[in-house]
MOPAC internal coordinates of N, CA, C and O (Angstrom, degrees):
PM7 1SCF
backbone

  N    0.0000 0     0.00 0     0.00 0    0    0    0
  C    1.4599 1     0.00 0     0.00 0    1    0    0
  C    1.5190 1   111.67 1     0.00 0    2    1    0
  O    1.2310 1   120.58 1   150.43 1    3    2    1
  N    1.3219 1   116.50 1   -29.57 1    3    2    1
  C    1.4350 1   120.45 1   176.28 1    5    3    2
  C    1.5591 1   110.90 1   -61.06 1    6    5    3
  O    1.2310 1   119.31 1   145.72 1    7    6    5
  N    1.2884 1   118.92 1   -34.28 1    7    6    5
  C    1.4273 1   121.40 1  -174.76 1    9    7    6
  C    1.5173 1   110.68 1   -68.88 1   10    9    7
  O    1.2310 1   118.94 1   156.17 1   11   10    9
  N    1.3379 1   119.62 1   -23.83 1   11   10    9
  C    1.4355 1   119.86 1  -179.00 1   13   11   10
  C    1.5306 1   112.77 1   -73.19 1   14   13   11
  O    1.2310 1   120.00 1   169.66 1   15   14   13
  N    1.2664 1   117.61 1   -10.34 1   15   14   13
  C    1.4833 1   121.14 1   176.60 1   17   15   14
  C    1.5365 1   109.14 1   -71.14 1   18   17   15
  O    1.2310 1   120.06 1   160.78 1   19   18   17
  N    1.3151 1   117.49 1   -19.22 1   19   18   17
  C    1.4685 1   120.37 1  -176.51 1   21   19   18
  C    1.5293 1   112.35 1   -99.53 1   22   21   19
  O    1.2310 1   118.95 1   178.72 1   23   22   21
  N    1.3054 1   119.61 1    -1.28 1   23   22   21
  C    1.4768 1   121.49 1   178.07 1   25   23   22
  C    1.4969 1   110.27 1  -128.69 1   26   25   23
  O    1.2310 1   120.82 1   -21.35 1   27   26   25
  N    1.3189 1   116.03 1   158.65 1   27   26   25
  C    1.4104 1   120.00 1   173.90 1   29   27   26
  C    1.5347 1   107.88 1   -95.81 1   30   29   27
  O    1.2310 1   120.54 1   -78.70 1   31   30   29
  N    1.2946 1   116.57 1   101.30 1   31   30   29
  C    1.4630 1   120.18 1  -178.61 1   33   31   30
  C    1.4649 1   116.71 1   -57.72 1   34   33   31
  O    1.2310 1   120.28 1   154.05 1   35   34   33
  N    1.3457 1   117.08 1   -25.95 1   35   34   33
  C    1.4518 1   122.21 1   179.84 1   37   35   34
  C    1.5268 1   112.44 1   -72.38 1   38   37   35
  O    1.2310 1   120.76 1   161.19 1   39   38   37
  N    1.3529 1   116.15 1   -18.81 1   39   38   37
  C    1.4743 1   121.89 1   179.51 1   41   39   38
  C    1.5301 1   111.96 1  -104.35 1   42   41   39
  O    1.2310 1   119.78 1  -175.78 1   43   42   41
  N    1.3146 1   118.02 1     4.22 1   43   42   41
  C    1.3958 1   123.40 1  -174.10 1   45   43   42
  C    1.5161 1   109.57 1  -116.89 1   46   45   43
  O    1.2310 1   119.39 1   -66.73 1   47   46   45
  N    1.3540 1   118.76 1   113.27 1   47   46   45
  C    1.4585 1   119.30 1  -176.83 1   49   47   46
  C    1.4894 1   112.75 1   -78.57 1   50   49   47
  O    1.2310 1   118.85 1   148.53 1   51   50   49
  N    1.3585 1   119.79 1   -31.47 1   51   50   49
  C    1.4404 1   121.70 1  -175.71 1   53   51   50
  C    1.5375 1   109.98 1  -128.17 1   54   53   51
  O    1.2310 1   120.64 1   -58.22 1   55   54   53
  N    1.2931 1   116.38 1   121.78 1   55   54   53
  C    1.4564 1   123.07 1   176.55 1   57   55   54
  C    1.4849 1   107.89 1  -120.72 1   58   57   55
  O    1.2310 1   120.47 1   -58.94 1   59   58   57
  N    1.3557 1   116.71 1   121.06 1   59   58   57
  C    1.4730 1   122.23 1  -176.26 1   61   59   58
  C    1.5942 1   106.14 1   -99.21 1   62   61   59
  O    1.2310 1   122.33 1   -51.08 1   63   62   61
  N    1.2861 1   113.14 1   128.92 1   63   62   61
  C    1.4965 1   120.74 1  -174.35 1   65   63   62
  C    1.5419 1   108.08 1  -124.48 1   66   65   63
  O    1.2310 1   119.44 1   -80.08 1   67   66   65
  N    1.3333 1   118.67 1    99.92 1   67   66   65
  C    1.4695 1   117.74 1   171.81 1   69   67   66
  C    1.5033 1   108.52 1   -71.26 1   70   69   67
  O    1.2310 1   122.02 1   -42.46 1   71   70   69
  N    1.3364 1   113.74 1   137.54 1   71   70   69
  C    1.4793 1   120.19 1  -175.78 1   73   71   70
  C    1.5364 1   108.33 1  -123.71 1   74   73   71
  O    1.2310 1   121.67 1   -53.30 1   75   74   73
  N    1.3480 1   114.41 1   126.70 1   75   74   73
  C    1.4511 1   118.92 1   176.04 1   77   75   74
  C    1.5429 1   109.34 1   -99.96 1   78   77   75
  O    1.2310 1   120.97 1   -51.05 1   79   78   77
  N    1.2989 1   115.75 1   128.95 1   79   78   77
  C    1.4539 1   119.51 1   179.19 1   81   79   78
  C    1.5296 1   110.64 1  -108.22 1   82   81   79
  O    1.2310 1   120.61 1   -65.88 1   83   82   81
  N    1.3132 1   116.45 1   114.12 1   83   82   81
  C    1.4720 1   126.46 1   175.20 1   85   83   82
  C    1.5335 1   111.85 1    54.81 1   86   85   83
  O    1.2310 1   119.73 1  -149.30 1   87   86   85
  N    1.3110 1   118.12 1    30.70 1   87   86   85
  C    1.4563 1   123.76 1  -178.84 1   89   87   86
  C    1.5041 1   115.61 1    57.46 1   90   89   87
  O    1.2310 1   120.52 1  -155.11 1   91   90   89
  N    1.3244 1   116.61 1    24.89 1   91   90   89
  C    1.4289 1   119.75 1  -179.17 1   93   91   90
  C    1.5539 1   114.17 1  -130.46 1   94   93   91
  O    1.2310 1   119.03 1   167.95 1   95   94   93
  N    1.3279 1   119.45 1   -12.05 1   95   94   93
  C    1.4490 1   119.68 1  -175.21 1   97   95   94
  C    1.5435 1   108.40 1  -153.92 1   98   97   95
  O    1.2310 1   121.77 1   -39.68 1   99   98   97
  N    1.3144 1   114.21 1   140.32 1   99   98   97
  C    1.4642 1   121.12 1   175.84 1  101   99   98
  C    1.5135 1   112.59 1  -108.68 1  102  101   99
  O    1.2310 1   120.62 1   -40.14 1  103  102  101
  N    1.3254 1   116.42 1   139.86 1  103  102  101
  C    1.4717 1   121.94 1   174.48 1  105  103  102
  C    1.5322 1   106.73 1  -135.09 1  106  105  103
  O    1.2310 1   120.72 1     1.62 1  107  106  105
  N    1.3207 1   116.24 1  -178.38 1  107  106  105
  C    1.4523 1   121.56 1  -177.51 1  109  107  106
  C    1.5284 1   109.44 1  -134.60 1  110  109  107
  O    1.2310 1   121.82 1   -48.15 1  111  110  109
  N    1.3362 1   114.12 1   131.85 1  111  110  109
  C    1.4825 1   121.98 1   170.76 1  113  111  110
  C    1.5114 1   104.01 1  -110.79 1  114  113  111
  O    1.2310 1   120.76 1   -45.53 1  115  114  113
  N    1.3559 1   116.15 1   134.47 1  115  114  113
  C    1.4465 1   122.04 1  -179.11 1  117  115  114
  C    1.5534 1   107.32 1  -122.28 1  118  117  115
  O    1.2310 1   120.56 1   -71.34 1  119  118  117
  N    1.2913 1   116.54 1   108.66 1  119  118  117
  C    1.4627 1   121.14 1  -179.38 1  121  119  118
  C    1.5294 1   109.39 1   -86.30 1  122  121  119
  O    1.2310 1   120.87 1   -62.36 1  123  122  121
  N    1.2791 1   115.95 1   117.64 1  123  122  121
  C    1.5095 1   120.21 1   178.07 1  125  123  122
  C    1.5527 1   107.30 1  -106.02 1  126  125  123
  O    1.2310 1   120.71 1   -84.84 1  127  126  125
  N    1.3152 1   116.24 1    95.16 1  127  126  125
  C    1.4460 1   121.57 1  -172.24 1  129  127  126
  C    1.5055 1   112.89 1   -59.82 1  130  129  127
  O    1.2310 1   119.12 1   131.38 1  131  130  129
  N    1.3236 1   119.28 1   -48.62 1  131  130  129
  C    1.4926 1   120.33 1  -176.74 1  133  131  130
  C    1.5612 1   111.91 1   -61.82 1  134  133  131
  O    1.2310 1   119.60 1   153.65 1  135  134  133
  N    1.3031 1   118.36 1   -26.35 1  135  134  133
  C    1.4289 1   121.62 1   179.84 1  137  135  134
  C    1.5404 1   111.26 1   -95.92 1  138  137  135
  O    1.2310 1   119.76 1   173.98 1  139  138  137
  N    1.2956 1   118.06 1    -6.02 1  139  138  137
  C    1.4250 1   123.08 1  -172.24 1  141  139  138
  C    1.5311 1   112.99 1    49.93 1  142  141  139
  O    1.2310 1   122.82 1  -127.91 1  143  142  141
  N    1.3245 1   112.20 1    52.09 1  143  142  141
  C    1.4787 1   120.98 1  -170.77 1  145  143  142
  C    1.5329 1   109.90 1  -133.89 1  146  145  143
  O    1.2310 1   120.24 1   -44.80 1  147  146  145
  N    1.2989 1   117.14 1   135.20 1  147  146  145
  C    1.4478 1   124.83 1   171.01 1  149  147  146
  C    1.4949 1   110.21 1  -110.21 1  150  149  147
  O    1.2310 1   119.00 1   -68.81 1  151  150  149
  N    1.3126 1   119.52 1   111.19 1  151  150  149
  C    1.4513 1   123.63 1   179.35 1  153  151  150
  C    1.5347 1   110.30 1   -96.46 1  154  153  151
  O    1.2310 1   120.96 1   -44.21 1  155  154  153
  N    1.3289 1   115.77 1   135.79 1  155  154  153
  C    1.4287 1   121.19 1  -178.32 1  157  155  154
  C    1.5137 1   110.64 1  -115.66 1  158  157  155
  O    1.2310 1   122.52 1   -52.18 1  159  158  157
  N    1.3786 1   112.79 1   127.82 1  159  158  157
  C    1.4712 1   118.93 1  -176.87 1  161  159  158
  C    1.5240 1   108.56 1  -122.48 1  162  161  159
  O    1.2310 1   121.79 1   -59.76 1  163  162  161
  N    1.3850 1   114.18 1   120.24 1  163  162  161
  C    1.4731 1   121.12 1   179.01 1  165  163  162
  C    1.5191 1   107.71 1  -131.38 1  166  165  163
  O    1.2310 1   120.41 1   -60.51 1  167  166  165
  N    1.2850 1   116.82 1   119.49 1  167  166  165
  C    1.4388 1   119.91 1  -177.64 1  169  167  166
  C    1.5486 1   113.78 1   -73.00 1  170  169  167
  O    1.2310 1   119.89 1   172.37 1  171  170  169
  N    1.3194 1   117.82 1    -7.63 1  171  170  169
  C    1.4142 1   122.95 1   171.12 1  173  171  170
  C    1.5385 1   114.12 1   -99.04 1  174  173  171
  O    1.2310 1   121.28 1  -178.68 1  175  174  173
  N    1.3218 1   115.16 1     1.32 1  175  174  173
  C    1.4453 1   118.58 1   177.06 1  177  175  174
  C    1.5364 1   115.47 1    83.23 1  178  177  175
  O    1.2310 1   119.30 1  -161.26 1  179  178  177
  N    1.3157 1   118.93 1    18.74 1  179  178  177
  C    1.4239 1   122.15 1  -178.27 1  181  179  178
  C    1.5039 1   112.43 1   -70.63 1  182  181  179
  O    1.2310 1   119.77 1   -15.74 1  183  182  181
  N    1.2954 1   118.04 1   164.26 1  183  182  181
  C    1.4919 1   124.50 1  -177.19 1  185  183  182
  C    1.5289 1   112.73 1   -96.98 1  186  185  183
  O    1.2310 1   120.03 1   177.78 1  187  186  185
  N    1.3440 1   117.55 1    -2.22 1  187  186  185
  C    1.4552 1   119.08 1  -174.38 1  189  187  186
  C    1.5103 1   109.05 1    90.47 1  190  189  187
  O    1.2310 1   122.52 1    34.00 1  191  190  189
  N    1.3321 1   112.77 1  -146.00 1  191  190  189
  C    1.4654 1   118.15 1  -177.45 1  193  191  190
  C    1.4571 1   109.39 1   178.43 1  194  193  191
  O    1.2310 1   121.46 1    13.12 1  195  194  193
  N    1.3884 1   114.81 1  -166.88 1  195  194  193
  C    1.4477 1   120.77 1   178.90 1  197  195  194
  C    1.5046 1   114.62 1   -60.17 1  198  197  195
  O    1.2310 1   120.29 1   156.39 1  199  198  197
  N    1.3395 1   117.04 1   -23.61 1  199  198  197
  C    1.4427 1   120.16 1  -178.46 1  201  199  198
  C    1.5583 1   111.24 1   -63.42 1  202  201  199
  O    1.2310 1   119.81 1   155.17 1  203  202  201
  N    1.3328 1   117.98 1   -24.83 1  203  202  201
  C    1.4578 1   119.85 1   175.56 1  205  203  202
  C    1.4889 1   111.32 1   -65.73 1  206  205  203
  O    1.2310 1   120.14 1   137.06 1  207  206  205
  N    1.3235 1   117.34 1   -42.94 1  207  206  205
  C    1.4417 1   120.83 1   174.30 1  209  207  206
  C    1.5111 1   113.61 1   -59.77 1  210  209  207
  O    1.2310 1   122.26 1   139.96 1  211  210  209
  N    1.3679 1   113.28 1   -40.04 1  211  210  209
  C    1.5249 1   117.48 1   178.24 1  213  211  210
  C    1.5052 1   110.86 1   -61.37 1  214  213  211
  O    1.2310 1   120.67 1   137.10 1  215  214  213
  N    1.3705 1   116.32 1   -42.90 1  215  214  213
  C    1.4721 1   120.66 1   179.77 1  217  215  214
  C    1.5210 1   108.90 1   -61.05 1  218  217  215
  O    1.2310 1   120.95 1   133.67 1  219  218  217
  N    1.3524 1   115.79 1   -46.33 1  219  218  217
  C    1.5044 1   117.81 1  -177.73 1  221  219  218
  C    1.4911 1   112.07 1   -67.06 1  222  221  219
  O    1.2310 1   119.35 1   140.87 1  223  222  221
  N    1.2799 1   118.85 1   -39.13 1  223  222  221
  C    1.4515 1   122.31 1   178.93 1  225  223  222
  C    1.5130 1   109.98 1   -62.20 1  226  225  223
  O    1.2310 1   120.08 1   138.13 1  227  226  225
  N    1.3236 1   117.44 1   -41.87 1  227  226  225
  C    1.4555 1   122.52 1   178.08 1  229  227  226
  C    1.5075 1   111.02 1   -63.13 1  230  229  227
  O    1.2310 1   119.89 1   129.49 1  231  230  229
  N    1.3336 1   117.81 1   -50.51 1  231  230  229
  C    1.4899 1   120.65 1  -179.15 1  233  231  230
  C    1.5560 1   112.23 1   -69.40 1  234  233  231
  O    1.2310 1   120.31 1   147.39 1  235  234  233
  N    1.3123 1   117.02 1   -32.61 1  235  234  233
  C    1.4726 1   118.59 1   172.94 1  237  235  234
  C    1.4902 1   111.06 1   -61.00 1  238  237  235
  O    1.2310 1   120.18 1   137.82 1  239  238  237
  N    1.3176 1   117.26 1   -42.18 1  239  238  237
  C    1.4861 1   120.26 1   177.87 1  241  239  238
  C    1.4996 1   112.44 1   -64.31 1  242  241  239
  O    1.2310 1   120.88 1   139.57 1  243  242  241
  N    1.3180 1   115.92 1   -40.43 1  243  242  241
  C    1.4845 1   122.28 1  -179.01 1  245  243  242
  C    1.5199 1   111.23 1   -64.59 1  246  245  243
  O    1.2310 1   121.26 1   144.74 1  247  246  245
  N    1.3177 1   115.20 1   -35.26 1  247  246  245
  C    1.4760 1   119.83 1  -172.61 1  249  247  246
  C    1.5254 1   112.96 1  -102.07 1  250  249  247
  O    1.2310 1   121.31 1  -174.52 1  251  250  249
  N    1.3191 1   115.09 1     5.48 1  251  250  249
  C    1.4736 1   121.90 1  -178.55 1  253  251  250
  C    1.5085 1   111.73 1    51.89 1  254  253  251
  O    1.2310 1   121.68 1  -135.08 1  255  254  253
  N    1.3251 1   114.38 1    44.92 1  255  254  253
  C    1.4888 1   122.16 1   173.08 1  257  255  254
  C    1.4819 1   107.89 1  -116.64 1  258  257  255
  O    1.2310 1   120.93 1   -22.59 1  259  258  257
  N    1.3271 1   115.83 1   157.41 1  259  258  257
  C    1.4333 1   120.61 1   176.60 1  261  259  258
  C    1.5005 1   112.92 1   -78.05 1  262  261  259
  O    1.2310 1   119.78 1   -39.58 1  263  262  261
  N    1.3185 1   118.03 1   140.42 1  263  262  261
  C    1.4511 1   123.95 1   178.03 1  265  263  262
  C    1.5263 1   110.40 1   -51.26 1  266  265  263
  O    1.2310 1   119.16 1   139.95 1  267  266  265
  N    1.3242 1   119.20 1   -40.05 1  267  266  265
  C    1.4296 1   123.23 1  -177.12 1  269  267  266
  C    1.5543 1   112.35 1   -68.50 1  270  269  267
  O    1.2310 1   119.35 1   166.14 1  271  270  269
  N    1.3290 1   118.85 1   -13.86 1  271  270  269
  C    1.4795 1   122.05 1   178.07 1  273  271  270
  C    1.5167 1   109.91 1   -74.51 1  274  273  271
  O    1.2310 1   119.83 1   160.02 1  275  274  273
  N    1.3282 1   117.93 1   -19.98 1  275  274  273
  C    1.4503 1   123.56 1  -173.63 1  277  275  274
  C    1.5064 1   111.91 1   -94.31 1  278  277  275
  O    1.2310 1   120.71 1   -26.42 1  279  278  277
  N    1.3843 1   116.25 1   153.58 1  279  278  277
  C    1.4258 1   122.79 1   179.36 1  281  279  278
  C    1.5172 1   109.17 1  -127.68 1  282  281  279
  O    1.2310 1   121.03 1   -39.22 1  283  282  281
  N    1.3007 1   115.64 1   140.78 1  283  282  281
  C    1.4696 1   120.58 1   171.88 1  285  283  282
  C    1.5358 1   109.05 1  -103.89 1  286  285  283
  O    1.2310 1   121.10 1   -50.66 1  287  286  285
  N    1.3739 1   115.51 1   129.34 1  287  286  285
  C    1.4499 1   120.32 1   176.13 1  289  287  286
  C    1.5265 1   110.17 1  -122.39 1  290  289  287
  O    1.2310 1   120.91 1   -59.88 1  291  290  289
  N    1.3137 1   115.87 1   120.12 1  291  290  289
  C    1.4355 1   119.83 1   176.64 1  293  291  290
  C    1.5580 1   106.38 1   -87.38 1  294  293  291
  O    1.2310 1   121.66 1   -60.95 1  295  294  293
  N    1.3186 1   114.42 1   119.05 1  295  294  293
  C    1.4568 1   123.73 1  -175.78 1  297  295  294
  C    1.5205 1   108.31 1   -74.33 1  298  297  295
  O    1.2310 1   120.09 1   -61.06 1  299  298  297
  N    1.3435 1   117.42 1   118.94 1  299  298  297
  C    1.4644 1   120.57 1  -175.12 1  301  299  298
  C    1.5078 1   115.69 1  -104.67 1  302  301  299
  O    1.2310 1   119.08 1   140.37 1  303  302  301
  N    1.3015 1   119.36 1   -39.63 1  303  302  301
  C    1.4469 1   122.88 1  -178.77 1  305  303  302
  C    1.5193 1   111.02 1   -93.59 1  306  305  303
  O    1.2310 1   121.75 1  -113.39 1  307  306  305
  N    1.3289 1   114.26 1    66.61 1  307  306  305
  C    1.4378 1   121.32 1  -177.47 1  309  307  306
  C    1.4898 1   108.56 1  -125.17 1  310  309  307
  O    1.2310 1   119.09 1   -17.50 1  311  310  309
  N    1.3537 1   119.34 1   162.50 1  311  310  309
  C    1.4380 1   121.55 1   176.18 1  313  311  310
  C    1.5525 1   110.00 1   -60.28 1  314  313  311
  O    1.2310 1   121.45 1   -42.07 1  315  314  313
  N    1.3031 1   114.83 1   137.93 1  315  314  313
  C    1.4921 1   122.92 1  -177.21 1  317  315  314
  C    1.4949 1   110.70 1  -122.36 1  318  317  315
  O    1.2310 1   121.71 1   -31.37 1  319  318  317
  N    1.3242 1   114.32 1   148.63 1  319  318  317
  C    1.4583 1   119.45 1   174.86 1  321  319  318
  C    1.5479 1   110.48 1   -86.96 1  322  321  319
  O    1.2310 1   122.00 1   -25.27 1  323  322  321
  N    1.3015 1   113.77 1   154.73 1  323  322  321
  C    1.4737 1   116.96 1   178.10 1  325  323  322
  C    1.5390 1   109.58 1  -126.57 1  326  325  323
  O    1.2310 1   122.13 1  -149.47 1  327  326  325
  N    1.3017 1   113.52 1    30.53 1  327  326  325
  C    1.4813 1   120.57 1   170.83 1  329  327  326
  C    1.5358 1   108.37 1  -141.50 1  330  329  327
  O    1.2310 1   120.11 1     7.78 1  331  330  329
  N    1.3228 1   117.39 1  -172.22 1  331  330  329
  C    1.4470 1   120.53 1  -173.25 1  333  331  330
  C    1.5251 1   113.87 1  -108.05 1  334  333  331
  O    1.2310 1   120.37 1  -167.56 1  335  334  333
  N    1.3487 1   116.90 1    12.44 1  335  334  333
  C    1.4804 1   118.53 1  -172.08 1  337  335  334
  C    1.4952 1   116.25 1  -134.51 1  338  337  335
  O    1.2310 1   117.67 1   172.76 1  339  338  337
  N    1.3148 1   122.05 1    -7.24 1  339  338  337
  C    1.4686 1   124.10 1  -174.44 1  341  339  338
  C    1.5429 1   114.82 1   -92.07 1  342  341  339
  O    1.2310 1   120.68 1  -172.85 1  343  342  341
  N    1.3412 1   116.30 1     7.15 1  343  342  341
  C    1.5134 1   117.51 1  -175.81 1  345  343  342
  C    1.4946 1   113.36 1   -58.09 1  346  345  343
  O    1.2310 1   119.39 1   144.39 1  347  346  345
  N    1.3509 1   118.77 1   -35.61 1  347  346  345
  C    1.4692 1   121.42 1  -179.55 1  349  347  346
  C    1.4954 1   111.58 1   -65.67 1  350  349  347
  O    1.2310 1   120.73 1   139.17 1  351  350  349
  N    1.3201 1   116.20 1   -40.83 1  351  350  349
  C    1.4849 1   121.21 1   178.59 1  353  351  350
  C    1.5502 1   109.68 1   -66.56 1  354  353  351
  O    1.2310 1   120.97 1   140.26 1  355  354  353
  N    1.3270 1   115.75 1   -39.74 1  355  354  353
  C    1.4468 1   118.62 1   176.79 1  357  355  354
  C    1.5429 1   111.50 1   -63.66 1  358  357  355
  O    1.2310 1   119.77 1   137.64 1  359  358  357
  N    1.2863 1   118.05 1   -42.36 1  359  358  357
  C    1.5082 1   120.62 1   176.48 1  361  359  358
  C    1.5024 1   110.37 1   -61.04 1  362  361  359
  O    1.2310 1   119.14 1   137.20 1  363  362  361
  N    1.3389 1   119.24 1   -42.80 1  363  362  361
  C    1.4234 1   120.46 1   176.64 1  365  363  362
  C    1.5240 1   112.23 1   -61.76 1  366  365  363
  O    1.2310 1   120.05 1   137.79 1  367  366  365
  N    1.3141 1   117.50 1   -42.21 1  367  366  365
  C    1.4532 1   122.75 1  -177.68 1  369  367  366
  C    1.5750 1   108.96 1   -69.24 1  370  369  367
  O    1.2310 1   119.61 1   136.86 1  371  370  369
  N    1.3306 1   118.36 1   -43.14 1  371  370  369
  C    1.4682 1   119.42 1   174.88 1  373  371  370
  C    1.5063 1   109.83 1   -55.70 1  374  373  371
  O    1.2310 1   120.38 1   132.56 1  375  374  373
  N    1.3470 1   116.89 1   -47.44 1  375  374  373
  C    1.4228 1   122.36 1  -179.81 1  377  375  374
  C    1.5243 1   112.94 1   -59.18 1  378  377  375
  O    1.2310 1   121.49 1   132.36 1  379  378  377
  N    1.3113 1   114.75 1   -47.64 1  379  378  377
  C    1.4491 1   119.13 1   179.61 1  381  379  378
  C    1.5044 1   113.29 1   -59.28 1  382  381  379
  O    1.2310 1   119.94 1   134.14 1  383  382  381
  N    1.3613 1   117.71 1   -45.86 1  383  382  381
  C    1.4066 1   123.04 1  -178.68 1  385  383  382
  C    1.5185 1   110.26 1   -66.04 1  386  385  383
  O    1.2310 1   119.90 1   134.36 1  387  386  385
  N    1.3424 1   117.80 1   -45.64 1  387  386  385
  C    1.4668 1   121.72 1   179.17 1  389  387  386
  C    1.4980 1   110.69 1   -61.20 1  390  389  387
  O    1.2310 1   120.13 1   135.24 1  391  390  389
  N    1.3208 1   117.35 1   -44.76 1  391  390  389
  C    1.4649 1   120.43 1  -178.64 1  393  391  390
  C    1.5374 1   113.84 1   -63.17 1  394  393  391
  O    1.2310 1   121.40 1   148.75 1  395  394  393
  N    1.3255 1   114.92 1   -31.25 1  395  394  393
  C    1.4694 1   119.99 1   179.48 1  397  395  394
  C    1.5390 1   111.92 1   -91.69 1  398  397  395
  O    1.2310 1   119.91 1   171.23 1  399  398  397
  N    1.3236 1   117.77 1    -8.77 1  399  398  397
  C    1.4543 1   121.61 1  -179.63 1  401  399  398
  C    1.4992 1   113.12 1    72.74 1  402  401  399
  O    1.2310 1   120.19 1  -150.41 1  403  402  401
  N    1.2874 1   117.24 1    29.59 1  403  402  401
  C    1.4876 1   121.47 1  -177.75 1  405  403  402
  C    1.5183 1   109.99 1  -112.10 1  406  405  403
  O    1.2310 1   119.76 1   -23.92 1  407  406  405
  N    1.3127 1   118.07 1   156.08 1  407  406  405
  C    1.4540 1   121.59 1   177.41 1  409  407  406
  C    1.5176 1   115.75 1   -56.95 1  410  409  407
  O    1.2310 1   120.90 1   -30.34 1  411  410  409
  N    1.3326 1   115.88 1   149.66 1  411  410  409
  C    1.4878 1   119.14 1   172.28 1  413  411  410
  C    1.4875 1   110.06 1   -77.43 1  414  413  411
  O    1.2310 1   120.35 1   -98.23 1  415  414  413
  N    1.3208 1   116.94 1    81.77 1  415  414  413
  C    1.4383 1   121.10 1  -173.52 1  417  415  414
  C    1.5121 1   114.54 1  -110.42 1  418  417  415
  O    1.2310 1   121.39 1  -132.10 1  419  418  417
  N    1.3268 1   114.94 1    47.90 1  419  418  417
  C    1.4614 1   122.80 1   177.37 1  421  419  418
  C    1.5537 1   105.95 1  -121.96 1  422  421  419
  O    1.2310 1   122.60 1   -16.25 1  423  422  421
  N    1.3394 1   112.63 1   163.75 1  423  422  421
  C    1.4668 1   118.60 1  -177.32 1  425  423  422
  C    1.5608 1   108.18 1  -140.64 1  426  425  423
  O    1.2310 1   121.85 1   -10.68 1  427  426  425
  N    1.2969 1   114.07 1   169.32 1  427  426  425
  C    1.4715 1   120.68 1   176.28 1  429  427  426
  C    1.5121 1   110.26 1   -55.01 1  430  429  427
  O    1.2310 1   119.69 1   140.34 1  431  430  429
  N    1.3036 1   118.19 1   -39.66 1  431  430  429
  C    1.4583 1   119.09 1  -178.41 1  433  431  430
  C    1.5023 1   114.66 1   -66.33 1  434  433  431
  O    1.2310 1   119.90 1   166.82 1  435  434  433
  N    1.3390 1   117.79 1   -13.18 1  435  434  433
  C    1.4629 1   124.09 1   177.09 1  437  435  434
  C    1.5051 1   114.13 1   -86.74 1  438  437  435
  O    1.2310 1   119.16 1   172.20 1  439  438  437
  N    1.3271 1   119.21 1    -7.80 1  439  438  437
  C    1.4758 1   122.57 1  -170.77 1  441  439  438
  C    1.5488 1   113.85 1   -57.75 1  442  441  439
  O    1.2310 1   121.91 1   140.05 1  443  442  441
  N    1.3203 1   113.95 1   -39.95 1  443  442  441
  C    1.4740 1   114.84 1  -177.12 1  445  443  442
  C    1.5410 1   111.57 1   -64.08 1  446  445  443
  O    1.2310 1   119.21 1   135.54 1  447  446  445
  N    1.2951 1   119.12 1   -44.46 1  447  446  445
  C    1.4554 1   123.61 1   177.48 1  449  447  446
  C    1.5208 1   111.73 1   -65.19 1  450  449  447
  O    1.2310 1   121.65 1   138.51 1  451  450  449
  N    1.3540 1   114.44 1   -41.49 1  451  450  449
  C    1.4665 1   120.69 1   179.00 1  453  451  450
  C    1.5217 1   109.53 1   -61.09 1  454  453  451
  O    1.2310 1   119.75 1   138.25 1  455  454  453
  N    1.3050 1   118.09 1   -41.75 1  455  454  453
  C    1.4920 1   122.82 1   177.26 1  457  455  454
  C    1.4851 1   109.98 1   -61.20 1  458  457  455
  O    1.2310 1   119.92 1   133.35 1  459  458  457
  N    1.3455 1   117.76 1   -46.65 1  459  458  457
  C    1.4638 1   120.89 1   178.46 1  461  459  458
  C    1.5218 1   110.78 1   -56.71 1  462  461  459
  O    1.2310 1   120.63 1   132.85 1  463  462  461
  N    1.3034 1   116.40 1   -47.15 1  463  462  461
  C    1.5448 1   121.59 1   179.94 1  465  463  462
  C    1.5249 1   108.19 1   -60.04 1  466  465  463
  O    1.2310 1   119.78 1   135.10 1  467  466  465
  N    1.3382 1   118.03 1   -44.90 1  467  466  465
  C    1.4503 1   119.51 1  -177.62 1  469  467  466
  C    1.5409 1   110.83 1   -64.86 1  470  469  467
  O    1.2310 1   119.42 1   142.28 1  471  470  469
  N    1.3035 1   118.71 1   -37.72 1  471  470  469
  C    1.4422 1   121.27 1   179.53 1  473  471  470
  C    1.4846 1   110.00 1   -65.51 1  474  473  471
  O    1.2310 1   121.21 1   136.72 1  475  474  473
  N    1.3824 1   115.28 1   -43.28 1  475  474  473
  C    1.4795 1   120.54 1   178.34 1  477  475  474
  C    1.5558 1   111.14 1   -59.56 1  478  477  475
  O    1.2310 1   121.91 1   134.32 1  479  478  477
  N    1.3281 1   113.96 1   -45.68 1  479  478  477
  C    1.4854 1   118.75 1   179.25 1  481  479  478
  C    1.5264 1   112.77 1   -62.16 1  482  481  479
  O    1.2310 1   120.96 1   138.17 1  483  482  481
  N    1.3143 1   115.78 1   -41.83 1  483  482  481
  C    1.4984 1   120.03 1   178.86 1  485  483  482
  C    1.5076 1   111.61 1   -66.77 1  486  485  483
  O    1.2310 1   120.44 1   138.93 1  487  486  485
  N    1.3519 1   116.76 1   -41.07 1  487  486  485
  C    1.4994 1   117.03 1  -174.08 1  489  487  486
  C    1.5182 1   110.61 1   -81.54 1  490  489  487
  O    1.2310 1   118.58 1   155.28 1  491  490  489
  N    1.3579 1   120.31 1   -24.72 1  491  490  489
  C    1.4649 1   122.41 1  -178.87 1  493  491  490
  C    1.5260 1   111.44 1   -97.71 1  494  493  491
  O    1.2310 1   120.80 1   167.38 1  495  494  493
  N    1.3421 1   116.07 1   -12.62 1  495  494  493
  C    1.4796 1   123.74 1  -173.17 1  497  495  494
  C    1.5264 1   111.40 1    54.65 1  498  497  495
  O    1.2310 1   120.57 1  -144.34 1  499  498  497
  N    1.3539 1   116.52 1    35.66 1  499  498  497
  C    1.4438 1   122.98 1   175.47 1  501  499  498
  C    1.5153 1   108.02 1  -133.27 1  502  501  499
  O    1.2310 1   121.28 1   -42.12 1  503  502  501
  N    1.3462 1   115.16 1   137.88 1  503  502  501
  C    1.4295 1   120.69 1   176.57 1  505  503  502
  C    1.4854 1   112.26 1   -74.34 1  506  505  503
  O    1.2310 1   119.88 1   -37.71 1  507  506  505
  N    1.3114 1   117.84 1   142.29 1  507  506  505
  C    1.4257 1   124.83 1   179.46 1  509  507  506
  C    1.5258 1   109.18 1   -76.08 1  510  509  507
  O    1.2310 1   121.23 1   -42.46 1  511  510  509
  N    1.3417 1   115.25 1   137.54 1  511  510  509
  C    1.4996 1   123.19 1   172.90 1  513  511  510
  C    1.4772 1   112.39 1    37.98 1  514  513  511
  O    1.2310 1   120.10 1   180.00 1  515  514  513

């Protein structure tokens, strides 16, 4: 919520919010301002929780809209992990695809290559392709 002090949420259609649950799992909330929609992405298939309502209440107050104007959508047909440790990479990939406006067309079998690309990007400070 501190980060929103640095942006004008009324001029930002998509705000990506990585969410840590109990220091054991990462998920992604994507706030689509123009649609008044909060999309929830969980690579383990979770339903979210009360924190989604907290996010919506906060953004509704920032934008002077009513909480009831907003909708939460749990994204179901998305790439899923089949292990207990790739959730962070999945959150990064969801974020990358959403920010580029491209389909979520990656799979668990791609994680090794995706990790290599992420390491290269971090060490060279240049985005891949």
